[in-house]
C-alpha positions in Angstrom: 3.5 -51.3 -35.9 2.5 -55.0 -34.6 1.6 -57.4 -36.9 -2.5 -57.4 -37.1 -4.0 -60.4 -35.9 -6.7 -62.6 -37.5 -9.2 -60.9 -35.0 -8.1 -57.1 -36.3 -8.4 -58.1 -39.4 -11.8 -59.7 -39.1 -12.5 -56.2 -37.1 -11.4 -54.4 -40.0 -13.4 -56.3 -42.7 -16.6 -55.6 -40.2 -16.8 -52.4 -42.7 -17.7 -54.4 -45.0 -21.9 -54.5 -45.1 -22.5 -58.3 -45.9 -19.6 -59.1 -43.6 -20.8 -56.8 -40.9 -23.7 -58.7 -40.7 -22.5 -62.3 -41.0 -19.6 -61.3 -38.1 -22.4 -60.2 -35.9 -24.2 -63.5 -36.3 -20.5 -66.1 -36.2 -18.2 -63.6 -34.6 -20.2 -62.1 -32.1 -18.3 -63.5 -28.9 -15.3 -62.0 -29.6 -15.6 -58.1 -28.3 -13.4 -56.0 -30.7 -15.0 -57.7 -33.8 -18.5 -57.2 -32.0 -17.5 -54.0 -31.5 -16.2 -52.8 -34.6 -19.4 -54.8 -36.4 -22.3 -52.9 -34.7 -20.7 -49.5 -35.2 -19.9 -50.5 -39.3 -23.7 -50.6 -39.5 -24.3 -47.2 -37.9 -21.7 -45.6 -40.6 -23.4 -47.6 -43.6 -26.7 -46.1 -42.6 -25.2 -43.1 -42.7 -24.0 -43.8 -46.2 -27.8 -44.7 -47.4 -29.1 -41.2 -45.8 -26.4 -39.7 -48.0 -28.0 -41.3 -50.9 -31.3 -40.8 -49.6 -30.8 -37.1 -49.4 -29.5 -36.7 -52.6 -32.1 -38.8 -54.5 -34.5 -35.7 -53.1 -36.6 -34.8 -56.4 -37.3 -31.3 -57.6 -35.0 -27.8 -57.2 -36.7 -26.8 -54.3 -34.8 -29.1 -52.3 -31.5 -28.4 -54.6 -30.1 -26.0 -52.1 -30.3 -28.4 -48.9 -30.2 -31.5 -50.3 -26.7 -31.0 -52.0 -24.7 -29.5 -49.2 -26.1 -31.9 -46.7 -25.5 -35.1 -49.2 -22.1 -33.9 -49.7 -21.5 -33.2 -45.8 -22.8 -36.8 -45.1 -21.1 -38.4 -47.6 -17.4 -36.9 -46.3 -18.0 -37.6 -42.8 -19.1 -41.4 -43.7 -15.7 -41.6 -46.0 -13.7 -39.9 -42.6 -15.4 -42.2 -40.4 -14.8 -45.5 -42.2 -11.0 -45.5 -42.6 -11.3 -44.2 -39.1 -12.7 -47.4 -38.2 -11.3 -49.6 -40.1 -7.6 -47.9 -38.9 -8.6 -48.4 -35.5 -9.9 -52.2 -36.2 -6.0 -52.7 -37.1 -4.8 -51.0 -34.3 -6.9 -53.3 -31.7 -8.6 -50.6 -31.0 -12.3 -49.9 -29.9 -13.0 -46.8 -29.7 -16.5 -44.9 -30.3 -16.8 -42.6 -33.2 -18.8 -39.5 -33.3 -21.2 -38.4 -33.6 -22.9 -41.5 -32.5 -20.2 -44.2 -31.5 -20.8 -43.7 -27.8 -25.0 -43.8 -28.8 -25.1 -46.8 -30.3 -22.6 -48.4 -27.6 -25.1 -47.3 -24.8 -27.9 -48.5 -26.4 -26.8 -51.8 -26.5 -28.1 -52.5 -30.1 -27.8 -56.3 -30.9 -26.3 -57.1 -27.7 -28.3 -60.5 -27.7 -26.2 -61.5 -30.4 -23.0 -61.3 -27.9 -23.2 -64.5 -26.3 
């Protein structure tokens, strides 16, 4: 395995929420870092969805919320670790289920100058 370059390390660090936002602004010219920072923001939105689903009130939602929240949380963890591994390898693979969508819609593209 090749040693990780600073560029790959920054791309992997972009999966930390605050660092991801900062890298979009300050390291947006690097395509690998920009790719992973954008992807990380959407992965963290999945985490917010899982937490919000788990916090739904009442017993009516219990049968629906826990399977949905647990599935979203496991998907979040899987995507997070896969994204970090891809960043350390220097790959820019869009992660399913929404990686292709994020890349096609060009979210935050104006920051990549």
